[in-house]
C-alpha positions in Angstrom: -34.1 -34.2 3.7 -32.0 -34.9 6.6 -28.0 -35.0 6.0 -27.0 -35.2 9.6 -27.6 -39.0 9.6 -25.3 -39.7 6.8 -22.6 -37.0 6.9 -19.9 -35.7 9.2 -19.0 -32.0 9.4 -15.3 -31.3 9.0 -13.5 -28.1 9.6 -10.2 -26.7 8.1 -8.5 -23.5 8.8 -5.4 -21.7 7.5 -4.0 -18.1 7.8 -2.8 -16.5 4.6 -0.6 -13.5 4.1 -2.9 -11.9 1.6 -6.1 -9.7 1.4 -9.3 -11.5 1.4 -10.0 -10.2 -2.0 -6.8 -12.0 -3.2 -7.7 -15.1 -1.5 -11.4 -15.0 -2.9 -9.9 -14.6 -6.4 -7.8 -17.6 -5.8 -10.7 -19.8 -4.6 -13.0 -19.1 -7.5 -10.7 -17.8 -10.4 -10.8 -19.7 -13.7 -7.3 -20.4 -13.5 -6.6 -20.9 -9.9 -9.7 -22.8 -8.9 -8.4 -25.9 -11.0 -5.0 -25.5 -9.7 -6.0 -26.0 -5.9 -8.6 -28.5 -6.5 -6.4 -30.6 -8.6 -5.2 -31.9 -5.0 -8.6 -33.9 -4.9 -8.7 -34.8 -8.6 -6.4 -33.9 -11.6 -8.4 -32.1 -14.1 -11.0 -30.8 -11.5 -13.1 -27.9 -12.6 -16.3 -26.1 -12.0 -19.0 -24.9 -14.4 -21.1 -21.9 -13.2 -21.6 -18.2 -13.4 -20.8 -18.1 -9.7 -23.9 -16.1 -8.8 -26.0 -16.6 -5.7 -28.8 -19.2 -6.5 -27.3 -20.5 -9.7 -26.4 -24.2 -10.3 -22.8 -25.2 -10.3 -21.2 -28.5 -11.5 -18.2 -29.7 -9.8 -16.3 -32.1 -12.1 -13.4 -34.4 -12.0 -12.7 -33.6 -15.7 -13.7 -37.3 -16.5 -17.6 -36.7 -16.4 -18.1 -37.5 -12.8 -18.8 -35.1 -9.8 -21.8 -33.5 -8.3 -24.3 -30.8 -9.0 -25.1 -28.2 -6.6 -26.5 -24.8 -6.0 -24.8 -21.5 -4.7 -26.9 -21.1 -1.5 -25.3 -17.9 -0.4 -22.6 -15.5 -1.6 -21.1 -12.5 0.1 -18.2 -11.4 -2.2 -14.8 -11.8 -0.5 -16.4 -13.0 2.6 -18.5 -16.1 2.3 -19.6 -18.7 -0.1 -22.0 -21.6 0.5 -22.7 -24.4 -1.7 -25.6 -27.0 -1.2 -24.8 -30.2 -3.1 -27.9 -31.7 -4.8 -26.8 -35.0 -6.3 -24.1 -36.8 -8.0 -22.9 -36.7 -11.6 -21.9 -40.0 -13.3 -20.7 -40.2 -16.9 -21.9 -36.7 -17.4 -25.6 -37.5 -16.2 -27.1 -36.1 -13.1 -28.4 -38.9 -10.7 -31.6 -38.3 -8.8 -31.5 -36.7 -5.5 -31.5 -39.4 -2.7 -30.7 -40.0 1.0 -28.5 -43.1 0.5 -25.4 -42.8 2.8 -23.1 -42.8 -0.5 -24.8 -39.8 -1.9 -23.6 -36.1 -1.4 -27.3 -35.0 -1.7 -28.1 -32.2 0.9 -24.4 -31.9 1.9 -23.2 -28.4 2.6 -19.7 -26.8 1.9 -19.1 -23.3 3.4 -16.1 -21.0 3.0 -15.6 -18.0 5.4 -12.9 -15.2 4.9 -11.9 -13.0 7.7 -9.1 -10.1 7.2 -7.1 -8.8 10.0 -4.0 -6.3 9.5 -3.6 -7.6 5.8 -3.7 -11.4 6.7 -6.8 -13.5 5.8 -8.2 -16.3 8.0 -9.8 -18.9 5.5 -12.0 -21.4 7.3 -14.0 -24.3 5.4 -16.7 -26.3 6.8 -17.9 -29.3 4.7 -20.2 -32.2 5.1 -18.5 -35.5 4.1 -20.1 -38.6 3.5 -18.6 -41.7 5.5 -16.8 -43.2 2.5 -15.0 -39.9 1.9 -14.1 -38.7 5.5 -10.5 -40.1 5.5 -10.0 -38.8 1.8 -11.1 -35.2 2.8 -9.2 -35.2 6.1 -6.0 -36.2 4.2 -6.4 -34.0 1.1 -8.3 -30.8 2.2 -5.3 -29.5 4.4 -3.1 -30.0 1.2 -5.8 -27.9 -0.8 -5.7 -25.2 1.9 -1.8 -25.1 1.5 -2.0 -24.8 -2.2 -4.6 -22.0 -1.8 -2.2 -20.2 0.7 0.7 -20.6 -1.9 -1.3 -19.2 -4.7 -2.7 -16.2 -2.8 0.8 -15.4 -1.5 2.2 -15.3 -4.9 2.0 -12.2 -7.1 -0.6 -12.5 -9.8 0.4 -11.2 -13.1 -2.6 -10.1 -15.4 -2.1 -9.6 -19.2 -4.2 -7.6 -21.7 -3.5 -7.3 -25.3 -4.8 -5.8 -28.7 -4.0 -5.7 -32.4 -3.7 -2.2 -34.0 -4.0 -1.2 -37.7 -1.1 1.1 -37.6 2.8 0.7 -38.0 4.7 0.4 -34.8 6.3 3.7 -35.2 3.0 5.5 -35.0 1.8 3.3 -32.3 4.9 4.1 -30.2 4.7 7.9 -30.7 1.0 8.0 -29.7 1.7 5.9 -26.6 4.6 8.0 -25.4 3.8 11.8 -26.1 1.9 13.6 -23.3 -0.3 15.4 -25.8 -1.6 12.0 -27.1 -1.9 10.3 -23.7 -4.3 12.8 -22.6 -6.6 11.7 -25.5 -6.9 8.0 -24.9 -5.9 7.2 -21.2 -9.2 6.5 -19.7 -11.3 3.3 -19.2 -14.6 4.9 -19.6 -16.3 8.2 -21.2 -16.9 9.6 -17.6 -13.1 9.8 -16.9 -10.3 11.4 -18.5 -6.5 12.6 -18.1 -6.3 16.3 -18.1 -2.5 16.4 -18.2 0.4 14.1 -18.4 4.1 14.3 -18.0 6.4 11.5 -19.6 10.2 11.3 -19.4 10.5 8.1 -21.7 14.0 6.8 -20.9 15.5 4.2 -18.4 15.2 5.9 -15.0 12.9 8.5 -16.3 9.6 9.3 -14.6 6.0 9.6 -15.8 2.8 11.0 -14.3 -0.7 11.2 -15.6 -3.5 13.0 -13.6 -6.6 10.8 -13.9 -10.0 12.3 -13.0 -13.7 11.6 -13.0 -15.1 14.3 -15.5 -17.6 15.6 -12.7 -14.6 16.4 -10.5 -15.7 14.0 -7.7 -12.5 12.0 -7.5 -9.1 11.7 -9.1 -5.5 10.4 -8.6 -2.0 10.7 -10.1 -0.8 7.5 -11.8 3.0 7.4 -11.7 6.0 5.4 -12.0 9.8 5.0 -12.9 11.0 3.4 -16.2 13.2 0.2 -15.6 13.8 -0.4 -19.5 12.8 1.4 -22.6 13.7 -0.2 -25.9 12.2 2.0 -28.8 9.4 0.5 -30.8 9.8 -2.8 -28.9 9.4 -2.6 -25.0 8.6 -0.5 -22.0 9.0 -1.8 -18.5 8.3 0.3 -15.4 7.7 0.2 -11.7 4.4 1.9 -10.4 4.4 4.1 -7.4 3.2 1.1 -5.2 6.0 -1.1 -6.3 4.1 -3.3 -8.8 5.7 -3.8 -12.1 4.4 -3.3 -15.7 5.8 -4.5 -19.1 4.5 -3.4 -22.6 5.7 -5.3 -25.6 5.1 -3.7 -29.1 5.4 -6.2 -32.0 5.3 -4.6 -35.4 4.3 -6.2 -38.6 4.4 -3.8 -41.4 1.1 -1.9 -41.2 0.0 -3.5 -38.0 1.1 -3.7 -34.3 0.4 -6.1 -31.5 0.6 -4.6 -28.1 0.7 -6.8 -25.0 0.7 -5.3 -21.5 1.4 -7.4 -18.3 1.1 -6.0 -14.8 1.1 -7.2 -11.3 -2.4 -7.3 -9.8 -3.3 -5.3 -6.7 -5.1 -6.8 -3.8 -8.0 -4.3 -3.3 -10.1 -5.1 -6.5 -11.0 -8.4 -8.2 -8.7 -9.8 -11.0 -11.8 -9.5 -13.3 -12.2 -5.9 -12.5 -8.6 -4.9 -12.9 -8.4 -6.8 -16.3 -11.4 -5.2 -17.5 -10.2 -1.8 -16.6 -6.7 -2.1 -18.3 -8.3 -3.8 -21.4 -10.8 -0.8 -21.7 -7.8 1.6 -21.8 -5.9 -0.5 -24.3 -9.1 -0.6 -26.4 -9.5 3.1 -26.1 -5.8 3.5 -27.3 -6.5 1.2 -30.2 -9.4 3.3 -31.2 -7.6 6.5 -30.9 -4.5 5.3 -33.0 -6.7 4.0 -35.8 -8.8 7.3 -35.9 -5.7 9.4 -36.1 
């Protein structure tokens, strides 16, 4: 199949004041992808597991779009799509070489980080009838990506615990309990913890791999403490965390929101904090 005869390769570039991991998360995140692609069509979405070699359906939210394959993926560096055919009324159309088809067109994303800034470059084949549309709207999409990546991302995890809020608060707060639940997996633990739970107070927890191969101190300063209701603090790196406790008789809902960091993916961060919260729930209900 030859695409050169019916497409034109377009190039778009922007520099973003964020890490390449943050930009990558914005590009393909379940919440942010629809936000920046809405520039092309309100309701845009993508269906895929985002793994190399997998099929992906790009939809306008109205049953039209294209089906493609993830040709190459290097996390936080490169993503390449090969468009296979069009989707009309939720039906895949046969692959063809008509100039009004996207069959065989490529769409590539390159990320390069230098001194905390990321250069995002997009190369995309465009069919003749869409060249003006792409040239008009892709710069707007790049600007939206830039805005999203340069804005702090807040992640929220939560759980429901079969225990009254007074007990939940106590086991969350006291160092002798913190050391029993403050780990995301069984191969990590918290050998000691200090906690001055008051506005302006400081906390420190030593978190280590059980085999002694690595460890770090997690610390911060409390900005607000309302007993049995709310804890807000600032971590050592300046990120903010808020924990809300909502008691309902014999049960308690705990909702924890925190500013994401830019080194690890949003999914990895959410999973780690959720695992610790799940471990806390398990500990409270067993004690």
